[in-house]
mmJSON file of the N, C-alpha and C atoms, coordinates in Angstrom:
{"data_MODEL":{"atom_site":{
"group_PDB":["ATOM","ATOM","ATOM","ATOM","ATOM","ATOM","ATOM","ATOM","ATOM","ATOM","ATOM","ATOM","ATOM","ATOM","ATOM","ATOM","ATOM","ATOM","ATOM","ATOM","ATOM","ATOM","ATOM","ATOM","ATOM","ATOM","ATOM","ATOM","ATOM","ATOM","ATOM","ATOM","ATOM","ATOM","ATOM","ATOM","ATOM","ATOM","ATOM","ATOM","ATOM","ATOM","ATOM","ATOM","ATOM","ATOM","ATOM","ATOM","ATOM","ATOM","ATOM","ATOM","ATOM","ATOM","ATOM","ATOM","ATOM","ATOM","ATOM","ATOM","ATOM","ATOM","ATOM","ATOM","ATOM","ATOM","ATOM","ATOM","ATOM","ATOM","ATOM","ATOM","ATOM","ATOM","ATOM","ATOM","ATOM","ATOM","ATOM","ATOM","ATOM","ATOM","ATOM","ATOM","ATOM","ATOM","ATOM","ATOM","ATOM","ATOM","ATOM","ATOM","ATOM","ATOM","ATOM","ATOM","ATOM","ATOM","ATOM","ATOM","ATOM","ATOM","ATOM","ATOM","ATOM","ATOM","ATOM","ATOM","ATOM","ATOM","ATOM","ATOM","ATOM","ATOM","ATOM","ATOM","ATOM","ATOM","ATOM","ATOM","ATOM","ATOM","ATOM","ATOM","ATOM","ATOM","ATOM","ATOM","ATOM","ATOM","ATOM","ATOM","ATOM","ATOM","ATOM","ATOM","ATOM","ATOM","ATOM","ATOM","ATOM","ATOM","ATOM","ATOM","ATOM","ATOM","ATOM","ATOM","ATOM","ATOM","ATOM","ATOM","ATOM","ATOM","ATOM","ATOM","ATOM","ATOM","ATOM","ATOM","ATOM","ATOM","ATOM","ATOM","ATOM","ATOM","ATOM","ATOM","ATOM","ATOM","ATOM","ATOM","ATOM","ATOM","ATOM","ATOM","ATOM","ATOM","ATOM","ATOM","ATOM","ATOM","ATOM","ATOM","ATOM","ATOM","ATOM","ATOM","ATOM","ATOM","ATOM","ATOM","ATOM","ATOM","ATOM","ATOM","ATOM","ATOM","ATOM","ATOM","ATOM","ATOM","ATOM","ATOM","ATOM","ATOM","ATOM","ATOM","ATOM","ATOM","ATOM","ATOM","ATOM","ATOM","ATOM","ATOM","ATOM","ATOM","ATOM","ATOM","ATOM","ATOM","ATOM","ATOM","ATOM","ATOM","ATOM","ATOM","ATOM","ATOM","ATOM","ATOM","ATOM","ATOM"],
"id":[1,2,3,4,5,6,7,8,9,10,11,12,13,14,15,16,17,18,19,20,21,22,23,24,25,26,27,28,29,30,31,32,33,34,35,36,37,38,39,40,41,42,43,44,45,46,47,48,49,50,51,52,53,54,55,56,57,58,59,60,61,62,63,64,65,66,67,68,69,70,71,72,73,74,75,76,77,78,79,80,81,82,83,84,85,86,87,88,89,90,91,92,93,94,95,96,97,98,99,100,101,102,103,104,105,106,107,108,109,110,111,112,113,114,115,116,117,118,119,120,121,122,123,124,125,126,127,128,129,130,131,132,133,134,135,136,137,138,139,140,141,142,143,144,145,146,147,148,149,150,151,152,153,154,155,156,157,158,159,160,161,162,163,164,165,166,167,168,169,170,171,172,173,174,175,176,177,178,179,180,181,182,183,184,185,186,187,188,189,190,191,192,193,194,195,196,197,198,199,200,201,202,203,204,205,206,207,208,209,210,211,212,213,214,215,216,217,218,219,220,221,222,223,224,225,226,227,228,229,230,231,232,233,234],
"type_symbol":["N","C","C","N","C","C","N","C","C","N","C","C","N","C","C","N","C","C","N","C","C","N","C","C","N","C","C","N","C","C","N","C","C","N","C","C","N","C","C","N","C","C","N","C","C","N","C","C","N","C","C","N","C","C","N","C","C","N","C","C","N","C","C","N","C","C","N","C","C","N","C","C","N","C","C","N","C","C","N","C","C","N","C","C","N","C","C","N","C","C","N","C","C","N","C","C","N","C","C","N","C","C","N","C","C","N","C","C","N","C","C","N","C","C","N","C","C","N","C","C","N","C","C","N","C","C","N","C","C","N","C","C","N","C","C","N","C","C","N","C","C","N","C","C","N","C","C","N","C","C","N","C","C","N","C","C","N","C","C","N","C","C","N","C","C","N","C","C","N","C","C","N","C","C","N","C","C","N","C","C","N","C","C","N","C","C","N","C","C","N","C","C","N","C","C","N","C","C","N","C","C","N","C","C","N","C","C","N","C","C","N","C","C","N","C","C","N","C","C","N","C","C","N","C","C","N","C","C","N","C","C","N","C","C"],
"label_atom_id":["N","CA","C","N","CA","C","N","CA","C","N","CA","C","N","CA","C","N","CA","C","N","CA","C","N","CA","C","N","CA","C","N","CA","C","N","CA","C","N","CA","C","N","CA","C","N","CA","C","N","CA","C","N","CA","C","N","CA","C","N","CA","C","N","CA","C","N","CA","C","N","CA","C","N","CA","C","N","CA","C","N","CA","C","N","CA","C","N","CA","C","N","CA","C","N","CA","C","N","CA","C","N","CA","C","N","CA","C","N","CA","C","N","CA","C","N","CA","C","N","CA","C","N","CA","C","N","CA","C","N","CA","C","N","CA","C","N","CA","C","N","CA","C","N","CA","C","N","CA","C","N","CA","C","N","CA","C","N","CA","C","N","CA","C","N","CA","C","N","CA","C","N","CA","C","N","CA","C","N","CA","C","N","CA","C","N","CA","C","N","CA","C","N","CA","C","N","CA","C","N","CA","C","N","CA","C","N","CA","C","N","CA","C","N","CA","C","N","CA","C","N","CA","C","N","CA","C","N","CA","C","N","CA","C","N","CA","C","N","CA","C","N","CA","C","N","CA","C","N","CA","C","N","CA","C","N","CA","C","N","CA","C","N","CA","C","N","CA","C","N","CA","C"],
"label_alt_id":[null,null,null,null,null,null,null,null,null,null,null,null,null,null,null,null,null,null,null,null,null,null,null,null,null,null,null,null,null,null,null,null,null,null,null,null,null,null,null,null,null,null,null,null,null,null,null,null,null,null,null,null,null,null,null,null,null,null,null,null,null,null,null,null,null,null,null,null,null,null,null,null,null,null,null,null,null,null,null,null,null,null,null,null,null,null,null,null,null,null,null,null,null,null,null,null,null,null,null,null,null,null,null,null,null,null,null,null,null,null,null,null,null,null,null,null,null,null,null,null,null,null,null,null,null,null,null,null,null,null,null,null,null,null,null,null,null,null,null,null,null,null,null,null,null,null,null,null,null,null,null,null,null,null,null,null,null,null,null,null,null,null,null,null,null,null,null,null,null,null,null,null,null,null,null,null,null,null,null,null,null,null,null,null,null,null,null,null,null,null,null,null,null,null,null,null,null,null,null,null,null,null,null,null,null,null,null,null,null,null,null,null,null,null,null,null,null,null,null,null,null,null,null,null,null,null,null,null,null,null,null,null,null,null],
"label_comp_id":["UNK","UNK","UNK","UNK","UNK","UNK","UNK","UNK","UNK","UNK","UNK","UNK","UNK","UNK","UNK","UNK","UNK","UNK","UNK","UNK","UNK","UNK","UNK","UNK","UNK","UNK","UNK","UNK","UNK","UNK","UNK","UNK","UNK","UNK","UNK","UNK","UNK","UNK","UNK","UNK","UNK","UNK","UNK","UNK","UNK","UNK","UNK","UNK","UNK","UNK","UNK","UNK","UNK","UNK","UNK","UNK","UNK","UNK","UNK","UNK","UNK","UNK","UNK","UNK","UNK","UNK","UNK","UNK","UNK","UNK","UNK","UNK","UNK","UNK","UNK","UNK","UNK","UNK","UNK","UNK","UNK","UNK","UNK","UNK","UNK","UNK","UNK","UNK","UNK","UNK","UNK","UNK","UNK","UNK","UNK","UNK","UNK","UNK","UNK","UNK","UNK","UNK","UNK","UNK","UNK","UNK","UNK","UNK","UNK","UNK","UNK","UNK","UNK","UNK","UNK","UNK","UNK","UNK","UNK","UNK","UNK","UNK","UNK","UNK","UNK","UNK","UNK","UNK","UNK","UNK","UNK","UNK","UNK","UNK","UNK","UNK","UNK","UNK","UNK","UNK","UNK","UNK","UNK","UNK","UNK","UNK","UNK","UNK","UNK","UNK","UNK","UNK","UNK","UNK","UNK","UNK","UNK","UNK","UNK","UNK","UNK","UNK","UNK","UNK","UNK","UNK","UNK","UNK","UNK","UNK","UNK","UNK","UNK","UNK","UNK","UNK","UNK","UNK","UNK","UNK","UNK","UNK","UNK","UNK","UNK","UNK","UNK","UNK","UNK","UNK","UNK","UNK","UNK","UNK","UNK","UNK","UNK","UNK","UNK","UNK","UNK","UNK","UNK","UNK","UNK","UNK","UNK","UNK","UNK","UNK","UNK","UNK","UNK","UNK","UNK","UNK","UNK","UNK","UNK","UNK","UNK","UNK","UNK","UNK","UNK","UNK","UNK","UNK","UNK","UNK","UNK","UNK","UNK","UNK"],
"label_asym_id":["A","A","A","A","A","A","A","A","A","A","A","A","A","A","A","A","A","A","A","A","A","A","A","A","A","A","A","A","A","A","A","A","A","A","A","A","A","A","A","A","A","A","A","A","A","A","A","A","A","A","A","A","A","A","A","A","A","A","A","A","A","A","A","A","A","A","A","A","A","A","A","A","A","A","A","A","A","A","A","A","A","A","A","A","A","A","A","A","A","A","A","A","A","A","A","A","A","A","A","A","A","A","A","A","A","A","A","A","A","A","A","A","A","A","A","A","A","A","A","A","A","A","A","A","A","A","A","A","A","A","A","A","A","A","A","A","A","A","A","A","A","A","A","A","A","A","A","A","A","A","A","A","A","A","A","A","A","A","A","A","A","A","A","A","A","A","A","A","A","A","A","A","A","A","A","A","A","A","A","A","A","A","A","A","A","A","A","A","A","A","A","A","A","A","A","A","A","A","A","A","A","A","A","A","A","A","A","A","A","A","A","A","A","A","A","A","A","A","A","A","A","A","A","A","A","A","A","A","A","A","A","A","A","A"],
"label_entity_id":["1","1","1","1","1","1","1","1","1","1","1","1","1","1","1","1","1","1","1","1","1","1","1","1","1","1","1","1","1","1","1","1","1","1","1","1","1","1","1","1","1","1","1","1","1","1","1","1","1","1","1","1","1","1","1","1","1","1","1","1","1","1","1","1","1","1","1","1","1","1","1","1","1","1","1","1","1","1","1","1","1","1","1","1","1","1","1","1","1","1","1","1","1","1","1","1","1","1","1","1","1","1","1","1","1","1","1","1","1","1","1","1","1","1","1","1","1","1","1","1","1","1","1","1","1","1","1","1","1","1","1","1","1","1","1","1","1","1","1","1","1","1","1","1","1","1","1","1","1","1","1","1","1","1","1","1","1","1","1","1","1","1","1","1","1","1","1","1","1","1","1","1","1","1","1","1","1","1","1","1","1","1","1","1","1","1","1","1","1","1","1","1","1","1","1","1","1","1","1","1","1","1","1","1","1","1","1","1","1","1","1","1","1","1","1","1","1","1","1","1","1","1","1","1","1","1","1","1","1","1","1","1","1","1"],
"label_seq_id":[1,1,1,2,2,2,3,3,3,4,4,4,5,5,5,6,6,6,7,7,7,8,8,8,9,9,9,10,10,10,11,11,11,12,12,12,13,13,13,14,14,14,15,15,15,16,16,16,17,17,17,18,18,18,19,19,19,20,20,20,21,21,21,22,22,22,23,23,23,24,24,24,25,25,25,26,26,26,27,27,27,28,28,28,29,29,29,30,30,30,31,31,31,32,32,32,33,33,33,34,34,34,35,35,35,36,36,36,37,37,37,38,38,38,39,39,39,40,40,40,41,41,41,42,42,42,43,43,43,44,44,44,45,45,45,46,46,46,47,47,47,48,48,48,49,49,49,50,50,50,51,51,51,52,52,52,53,53,53,54,54,54,55,55,55,56,56,56,57,57,57,58,58,58,59,59,59,60,60,60,61,61,61,62,62,62,63,63,63,64,64,64,65,65,65,66,66,66,67,67,67,68,68,68,69,69,69,70,70,70,71,71,71,72,72,72,73,73,73,74,74,74,75,75,75,76,76,76,77,77,77,78,78,78],
"pdbx_PDB_ins_code":[null,null,null,null,null,null,null,null,null,null,null,null,null,null,null,null,null,null,null,null,null,null,null,null,null,null,null,null,null,null,null,null,null,null,null,null,null,null,null,null,null,null,null,null,null,null,null,null,null,null,null,null,null,null,null,null,null,null,null,null,null,null,null,null,null,null,null,null,null,null,null,null,null,null,null,null,null,null,null,null,null,null,null,null,null,null,null,null,null,null,null,null,null,null,null,null,null,null,null,null,null,null,null,null,null,null,null,null,null,null,null,null,null,null,null,null,null,null,null,null,null,null,null,null,null,null,null,null,null,null,null,null,null,null,null,null,null,null,null,null,null,null,null,null,null,null,null,null,null,null,null,null,null,null,null,null,null,null,null,null,null,null,null,null,null,null,null,null,null,null,null,null,null,null,null,null,null,null,null,null,null,null,null,null,null,null,null,null,null,null,null,null,null,null,null,null,null,null,null,null,null,null,null,null,null,null,null,null,null,null,null,null,null,null,null,null,null,null,null,null,null,null,null,null,null,null,null,null,null,null,null,null,null,null],
"Cartn_x":[16.699,17.527,17.917,17.271,17.722,18.995,18.671,19.776,21.269,21.077,22.45,23.688,23.764,24.556,25.292,24.632,24.416,25.001,24.505,25.889,27.063,27.106,28.401,29.586,28.861,29.998,29.94,29.386,29.778,29.986,28.897,28.993,30.217,30.323,31.621,32.983,32.996,34.507,34.601,33.559,33.663,34.203,34.129,34.226,35.838,36.276,37.53,38.056,37.865,38.649,38.776,37.764,37.713,38.881,38.652,39.58,41.099,41.268,42.705,43.462,42.596,43.388,44.067,43.67,44.242,45.426,44.562,45.614,46.268,47.65,48.004,47.856,47.159,46.563,46.984,47.413,48.036,47.417,48.074,47.372,46.674,46.774,46.418,45.046,45.551,43.672,43.135,43.163,42.346,41.82,42.411,41.823,41.035,41.427,40.468,39.239,38.938,37.833,36.975,38.012,37.137,36.682,37.558,36.349,35.323,35.37,34.003,33.108,33.589,32.306,31.777,32.182,31.764,30.74,31.581,30.852,29.308,29.565,28.113,27.149,27.429,26.746,26.343,26.843,25.66,24.807,25.642,24.709,23.599,23.573,22.649,21.367,21.405,20.735,19.244,18.909,17.7,17.212,17.761,17.67,17.239,18.034,17.865,16.455,15.82,14.731,13.841,13.805,12.465,12.83,13.632,13.501,12.775,13.068,12.152,10.714,10.453,9.127,8.423,9.071,8.453,8.276,8.967,8.992,7.626,7.524,6.82,5.488,5.508,3.87,3.3,3.763,3.227,3.388,2.362,1.962,2.888,3.073,4.168,3.281,2.124,1.837,1.456,2.335,1.846,3.076,2.84,4.101,4.335,5.44,5.642,6.103,5.851,6.37,6.214,7.243,7.603,6.912,6.619,5.944,6.006,6.736,7.05,7.353,8.044,9.235,8.511,7.428,6.469,6.114,6.417,6.06,4.433,4.005,2.632,3.064,1.977,1.683,0.422,0.401,-0.78,-0.938,-1.911,-1.787,-1.675,-0.722,-0.411,-1.341,-2.516,-3.751,-4.539,-4.414,-5.274,-5.189],
"Cartn_y":[14.122,14.181,12.907,11.834,10.619,9.824,10.298,9.737,10.603,11.474,12.527,11.965,11.381,10.493,9.615,9.204,7.687,8.522,9.005,9.611,10.378,11.508,11.584,10.914,9.857,8.889,8.022,7.532,5.95,6.518,7.031,7.329,7.891,9.145,10.094,9.217,8.957,8.156,7.004,6.501,5.035,5.518,6.652,7.372,7.851,8.092,8.466,7.255,5.999,4.955,4.45,4.477,4.167,5.005,5.587,6.876,6.627,6.077,5.264,4.71,4.14,2.947,4.434,5.199,6.458,7.108,7.69,8.835,8.212,8.474,7.921,8.225,7.744,8.123,7.47,8.218,7.248,6.128,4.887,3.692,3.648,4.427,4.479,4.987,6.152,6.51,5.889,4.89,4.52,3.259,2.443,2.059,2.356,3.927,4.082,4.587,4.927,5.03,3.851,3.167,1.731,1.134,1.673,1.238,2.232,3.047,4.471,4.635,3.627,3.282,1.619,1.363,0.034,0.079,0.962,0.987,2.137,2.778,3.584,3.373,2.14,1.358,0.318,0.218,-0.914,-0.164,1.155,2.14,2.86,2.674,3.5,2.665,1.089,0.306,1.135,1.31,1.747,2.895,3.818,5.196,4.691,3.869,3.352,3.031,1.901,1.112,1.876,3.293,4.36,4.942,5.445,6.114,5.105,3.978,3.428,3.111,3.103,2.856,4.522,5.361,7.146,6.819,6.338,6.634,5.758,4.342,3.516,4.01,4.832,4.591,6.094,7.128,8.656,8.619,9.267,9.042,10.449,10.345,11.416,12.316,13.101,14.282,15.245,14.633,14.883,15.673,16.563,17.101,16.276,16.603,15.773,16.76,16.26,17.267,16.679,17.287,16.514,17.127,17.214,17.947,17.069,16.979,16.139,15.074,15.088,13.743,12.718,13.207,12.142,13.013,12.035,12.41,12.572,13.628,13.262,13.805,13.606,14.313,14.669,15.577,16.516,16.586,16.896,17.51,18.65,18.478,20.07,20.778,20.157,20.958,21.7,21.457,22.052,23.723],
"Cartn_z":[-7.449,-6.357,-5.685,-5.798,-5.653,-6.558,-7.514,-8.495,-9.225,-8.383,-8.523,-7.338,-6.776,-5.738,-6.899,-7.473,-8.107,-9.314,-10.06,-10.943,-11.111,-9.348,-9.592,-8.743,-8.148,-7.37,-7.966,-9.128,-9.877,-11.121,-11.852,-13.622,-13.717,-13.378,-13.118,-12.956,-12.34,-12.014,-12.624,-13.363,-13.981,-15.615,-15.536,-16.991,-17.084,-15.695,-15.376,-15.359,-14.844,-14.836,-16.201,-17.05,-18.475,-19.145,-19.002,-19.763,-19.079,-18.073,-17.681,-18.452,-19.359,-20.691,-21.684,-21.689,-22.949,-21.772,-20.797,-20.2,-19.524,-18.934,-17.594,-16.385,-15.789,-14.006,-13.441,-12.243,-11.35,-10.742,-10.388,-10.216,-8.813,-7.906,-6.793,-6.702,-7.611,-7.965,-8.512,-9.335,-10.196,-9.033,-8.531,-7.332,-6.502,-6.065,-4.974,-5.694,-7.001,-7.846,-7.983,-8.42,-8.543,-6.742,-6.08,-4.532,-4.5,-4.757,-4.029,-5.275,-6.416,-7.423,-6.849,-6.319,-5.675,-4.513,-3.815,-2.529,-2.699,-3.469,-3.893,-4.418,-5.861,-6.017,-5.18,-4.27,-3.151,-2.5,-1.922,-1.549,-2.085,-3.061,-4.23,-4.685,-4.19,-4.44,-4.461,-2.903,-2.395,-3.67,-3.624,-4.628,-6.317,-6.144,-7.631,-8.022,-6.896,-6.525,-6.594,-5.636,-5.54,-6.64,-7.383,-8.771,-9.718,-10.172,-10.854,-10.68,-9.121,-8.879,-9.139,-8.98,-9.414,-10.57,-11.77,-13.046,-13.458,-12.718,-13.282,-12.518,-11.696,-11.029,-11.501,-11.397,-12.065,-13.46,-13.803,-15.461,-15.335,-16.808,-17.575,-17.615,-17.447,-17.824,-16.372,-14.997,-13.802,-13.454,-12.318,-11.48,-10.582,-10.193,-8.743,-8.064,-6.553,-5.769,-4.116,-3.499,-2.184,-0.999,-0.003,1.399,2.702,3.81,4.906,4.624,3.455,3.437,2.725,1.949,0.644,-0.651,-0.984,-2.444,-3.391,-3.851,-4.388,-5.606,-6.124,-8.171,-8.014,-9.147,-9.411,-10.9,-11.36,-12.779,-13.185,-14.379,-14.769,-15.872,-15.754,-16.378,-15.237,-14.438,-13.298,-13.556],
"occupancy":[1.0,1.0,1.0,1.0,1.0,1.0,1.0,1.0,1.0,1.0,1.0,1.0,1.0,1.0,1.0,1.0,1.0,1.0,1.0,1.0,1.0,1.0,1.0,1.0,1.0,1.0,1.0,1.0,1.0,1.0,1.0,1.0,1.0,1.0,1.0,1.0,1.0,1.0,1.0,1.0,1.0,1.0,1.0,1.0,1.0,1.0,1.0,1.0,1.0,1.0,1.0,1.0,1.0,1.0,1.0,1.0,1.0,1.0,1.0,1.0,1.0,1.0,1.0,1.0,1.0,1.0,1.0,1.0,1.0,1.0,1.0,1.0,1.0,1.0,1.0,1.0,1.0,1.0,1.0,1.0,1.0,1.0,1.0,1.0,1.0,1.0,1.0,1.0,1.0,1.0,1.0,1.0,1.0,1.0,1.0,1.0,1.0,1.0,1.0,1.0,1.0,1.0,1.0,1.0,1.0,1.0,1.0,1.0,1.0,1.0,1.0,1.0,1.0,1.0,1.0,1.0,1.0,1.0,1.0,1.0,1.0,1.0,1.0,1.0,1.0,1.0,1.0,1.0,1.0,1.0,1.0,1.0,1.0,1.0,1.0,1.0,1.0,1.0,1.0,1.0,1.0,1.0,1.0,1.0,1.0,1.0,1.0,1.0,1.0,1.0,1.0,1.0,1.0,1.0,1.0,1.0,1.0,1.0,1.0,1.0,1.0,1.0,1.0,1.0,1.0,1.0,1.0,1.0,1.0,1.0,1.0,1.0,1.0,1.0,1.0,1.0,1.0,1.0,1.0,1.0,1.0,1.0,1.0,1.0,1.0,1.0,1.0,1.0,1.0,1.0,1.0,1.0,1.0,1.0,1.0,1.0,1.0,1.0,1.0,1.0,1.0,1.0,1.0,1.0,1.0,1.0,1.0,1.0,1.0,1.0,1.0,1.0,1.0,1.0,1.0,1.0,1.0,1.0,1.0,1.0,1.0,1.0,1.0,1.0,1.0,1.0,1.0,1.0,1.0,1.0,1.0,1.0,1.0,1.0],
"B_iso_or_equiv":[0.0,0.0,0.0,0.0,0.0,0.0,0.0,0.0,0.0,0.0,0.0,0.0,0.0,0.0,0.0,0.0,0.0,0.0,0.0,0.0,0.0,0.0,0.0,0.0,0.0,0.0,0.0,0.0,0.0,0.0,0.0,0.0,0.0,0.0,0.0,0.0,0.0,0.0,0.0,0.0,0.0,0.0,0.0,0.0,0.0,0.0,0.0,0.0,0.0,0.0,0.0,0.0,0.0,0.0,0.0,0.0,0.0,0.0,0.0,0.0,0.0,0.0,0.0,0.0,0.0,0.0,0.0,0.0,0.0,0.0,0.0,0.0,0.0,0.0,0.0,0.0,0.0,0.0,0.0,0.0,0.0,0.0,0.0,0.0,0.0,0.0,0.0,0.0,0.0,0.0,0.0,0.0,0.0,0.0,0.0,0.0,0.0,0.0,0.0,0.0,0.0,0.0,0.0,0.0,0.0,0.0,0.0,0.0,0.0,0.0,0.0,0.0,0.0,0.0,0.0,0.0,0.0,0.0,0.0,0.0,0.0,0.0,0.0,0.0,0.0,0.0,0.0,0.0,0.0,0.0,0.0,0.0,0.0,0.0,0.0,0.0,0.0,0.0,0.0,0.0,0.0,0.0,0.0,0.0,0.0,0.0,0.0,0.0,0.0,0.0,0.0,0.0,0.0,0.0,0.0,0.0,0.0,0.0,0.0,0.0,0.0,0.0,0.0,0.0,0.0,0.0,0.0,0.0,0.0,0.0,0.0,0.0,0.0,0.0,0.0,0.0,0.0,0.0,0.0,0.0,0.0,0.0,0.0,0.0,0.0,0.0,0.0,0.0,0.0,0.0,0.0,0.0,0.0,0.0,0.0,0.0,0.0,0.0,0.0,0.0,0.0,0.0,0.0,0.0,0.0,0.0,0.0,0.0,0.0,0.0,0.0,0.0,0.0,0.0,0.0,0.0,0.0,0.0,0.0,0.0,0.0,0.0,0.0,0.0,0.0,0.0,0.0,0.0,0.0,0.0,0.0,0.0,0.0,0.0],
"pdbx_formal_charge":[null,null,null,null,null,null,null,null,null,null,null,null,null,null,null,null,null,null,null,null,null,null,null,null,null,null,null,null,null,null,null,null,null,null,null,null,null,null,null,null,null,null,null,null,null,null,null,null,null,null,null,null,null,null,null,null,null,null,null,null,null,null,null,null,null,null,null,null,null,null,null,null,null,null,null,null,null,null,null,null,null,null,null,null,null,null,null,null,null,null,null,null,null,null,null,null,null,null,null,null,null,null,null,null,null,null,null,null,null,null,null,null,null,null,null,null,null,null,null,null,null,null,null,null,null,null,null,null,null,null,null,null,null,null,null,null,null,null,null,null,null,null,null,null,null,null,null,null,null,null,null,null,null,null,null,null,null,null,null,null,null,null,null,null,null,null,null,null,null,null,null,null,null,null,null,null,null,null,null,null,null,null,null,null,null,null,null,null,null,null,null,null,null,null,null,null,null,null,null,null,null,null,null,null,null,null,null,null,null,null,null,null,null,null,null,null,null,null,null,null,null,null,null,null,null,null,null,null,null,null,null,null,null,null],
"auth_seq_id":[1,1,1,2,2,2,3,3,3,4,4,4,5,5,5,6,6,6,7,7,7,8,8,8,9,9,9,10,10,10,11,11,11,12,12,12,13,13,13,14,14,14,15,15,15,16,16,16,17,17,17,18,18,18,19,19,19,20,20,20,21,21,21,22,22,22,23,23,23,24,24,24,25,25,25,26,26,26,27,27,27,28,28,28,29,29,29,30,30,30,31,31,31,32,32,32,33,33,33,34,34,34,35,35,35,36,36,36,37,37,37,38,38,38,39,39,39,40,40,40,41,41,41,42,42,42,43,43,43,44,44,44,45,45,45,46,46,46,47,47,47,48,48,48,49,49,49,50,50,50,51,51,51,52,52,52,53,53,53,54,54,54,55,55,55,56,56,56,57,57,57,58,58,58,59,59,59,60,60,60,61,61,61,62,62,62,63,63,63,64,64,64,65,65,65,66,66,66,67,67,67,68,68,68,69,69,69,70,70,70,71,71,71,72,72,72,73,73,73,74,74,74,75,75,75,76,76,76,77,77,77,78,78,78],
"auth_comp_id":["UNK","UNK","UNK","UNK","UNK","UNK","UNK","UNK","UNK","UNK","UNK","UNK","UNK","UNK","UNK","UNK","UNK","UNK","UNK","UNK","UNK","UNK","UNK","UNK","UNK","UNK","UNK","UNK","UNK","UNK","UNK","UNK","UNK","UNK","UNK","UNK","UNK","UNK","UNK","UNK","UNK","UNK","UNK","UNK","UNK","UNK","UNK","UNK","UNK","UNK","UNK","UNK","UNK","UNK","UNK","UNK","UNK","UNK","UNK","UNK","UNK","UNK","UNK","UNK","UNK","UNK","UNK","UNK","UNK","UNK","UNK","UNK","UNK","UNK","UNK","UNK","UNK","UNK","UNK","UNK","UNK","UNK","UNK","UNK","UNK","UNK","UNK","UNK","UNK","UNK","UNK","UNK","UNK","UNK","UNK","UNK","UNK","UNK","UNK","UNK","UNK","UNK","UNK","UNK","UNK","UNK","UNK","UNK","UNK","UNK","UNK","UNK","UNK","UNK","UNK","UNK","UNK","UNK","UNK","UNK","UNK","UNK","UNK","UNK","UNK","UNK","UNK","UNK","UNK","UNK","UNK","UNK","UNK","UNK","UNK","UNK","UNK","UNK","UNK","UNK","UNK","UNK","UNK","UNK","UNK","UNK","UNK","UNK","UNK","UNK","UNK","UNK","UNK","UNK","UNK","UNK","UNK","UNK","UNK","UNK","UNK","UNK","UNK","UNK","UNK","UNK","UNK","UNK","UNK","UNK","UNK","UNK","UNK","UNK","UNK","UNK","UNK","UNK","UNK","UNK","UNK","UNK","UNK","UNK","UNK","UNK","UNK","UNK","UNK","UNK","UNK","UNK","UNK","UNK","UNK","UNK","UNK","UNK","UNK","UNK","UNK","UNK","UNK","UNK","UNK","UNK","UNK","UNK","UNK","UNK","UNK","UNK","UNK","UNK","UNK","UNK","UNK","UNK","UNK","UNK","UNK","UNK","UNK","UNK","UNK","UNK","UNK","UNK","UNK","UNK","UNK","UNK","UNK","UNK"],
"auth_asym_id":["A","A","A","A","A","A","A","A","A","A","A","A","A","A","A","A","A","A","A","A","A","A","A","A","A","A","A","A","A","A","A","A","A","A","A","A","A","A","A","A","A","A","A","A","A","A","A","A","A","A","A","A","A","A","A","A","A","A","A","A","A","A","A","A","A","A","A","A","A","A","A","A","A","A","A","A","A","A","A","A","A","A","A","A","A","A","A","A","A","A","A","A","A","A","A","A","A","A","A","A","A","A","A","A","A","A","A","A","A","A","A","A","A","A","A","A","A","A","A","A","A","A","A","A","A","A","A","A","A","A","A","A","A","A","A","A","A","A","A","A","A","A","A","A","A","A","A","A","A","A","A","A","A","A","A","A","A","A","A","A","A","A","A","A","A","A","A","A","A","A","A","A","A","A","A","A","A","A","A","A","A","A","A","A","A","A","A","A","A","A","A","A","A","A","A","A","A","A","A","A","A","A","A","A","A","A","A","A","A","A","A","A","A","A","A","A","A","A","A","A","A","A","A","A","A","A","A","A","A","A","A","A","A","A"],
"auth_atom_id":["N","CA","C","N","CA","C","N","CA","C","N","CA","C","N","CA","C","N","CA","C","N","CA","C","N","CA","C","N","CA","C","N","CA","C","N","CA","C","N","CA","C","N","CA","C","N","CA","C","N","CA","C","N","CA","C","N","CA","C","N","CA","C","N","CA","C","N","CA","C","N","CA","C","N","CA","C","N","CA","C","N","CA","C","N","CA","C","N","CA","C","N","CA","C","N","CA","C","N","CA","C","N","CA","C","N","CA","C","N","CA","C","N","CA","C","N","CA","C","N","CA","C","N","CA","C","N","CA","C","N","CA","C","N","CA","C","N","CA","C","N","CA","C","N","CA","C","N","CA","C","N","CA","C","N","CA","C","N","CA","C","N","CA","C","N","CA","C","N","CA","C","N","CA","C","N","CA","C","N","CA","C","N","CA","C","N","CA","C","N","CA","C","N","CA","C","N","CA","C","N","CA","C","N","CA","C","N","CA","C","N","CA","C","N","CA","C","N","CA","C","N","CA","C","N","CA","C","N","CA","C","N","CA","C","N","CA","C","N","CA","C","N","CA","C","N","CA","C","N","CA","C","N","CA","C","N","CA","C","N","CA","C","N","CA","C","N","CA","C","N","CA","C"],
"pdbx_PDB_model_num":[1,1,1,1,1,1,1,1,1,1,1,1,1,1,1,1,1,1,1,1,1,1,1,1,1,1,1,1,1,1,1,1,1,1,1,1,1,1,1,1,1,1,1,1,1,1,1,1,1,1,1,1,1,1,1,1,1,1,1,1,1,1,1,1,1,1,1,1,1,1,1,1,1,1,1,1,1,1,1,1,1,1,1,1,1,1,1,1,1,1,1,1,1,1,1,1,1,1,1,1,1,1,1,1,1,1,1,1,1,1,1,1,1,1,1,1,1,1,1,1,1,1,1,1,1,1,1,1,1,1,1,1,1,1,1,1,1,1,1,1,1,1,1,1,1,1,1,1,1,1,1,1,1,1,1,1,1,1,1,1,1,1,1,1,1,1,1,1,1,1,1,1,1,1,1,1,1,1,1,1,1,1,1,1,1,1,1,1,1,1,1,1,1,1,1,1,1,1,1,1,1,1,1,1,1,1,1,1,1,1,1,1,1,1,1,1,1,1,1,1,1,1,1,1,1,1,1,1,1,1,1,1,1,1]
}}}
């Protein structure tokens, strides 16, 4: 959930900008996408850190669930 906006608003536009080297794309569109990438990367910094913390702290064989705005993990073997 937290990483989807980063992928959708930073990674995918970066691919489009990279393709602008081979496919003729309007210069204003490329500049707009670069600005979108920059602003979204700055804004997504906290989300990326939160994802890294969850990946580091939750054991690999556990389910992650959210309740009341908090994340909990539980065993899948129960």
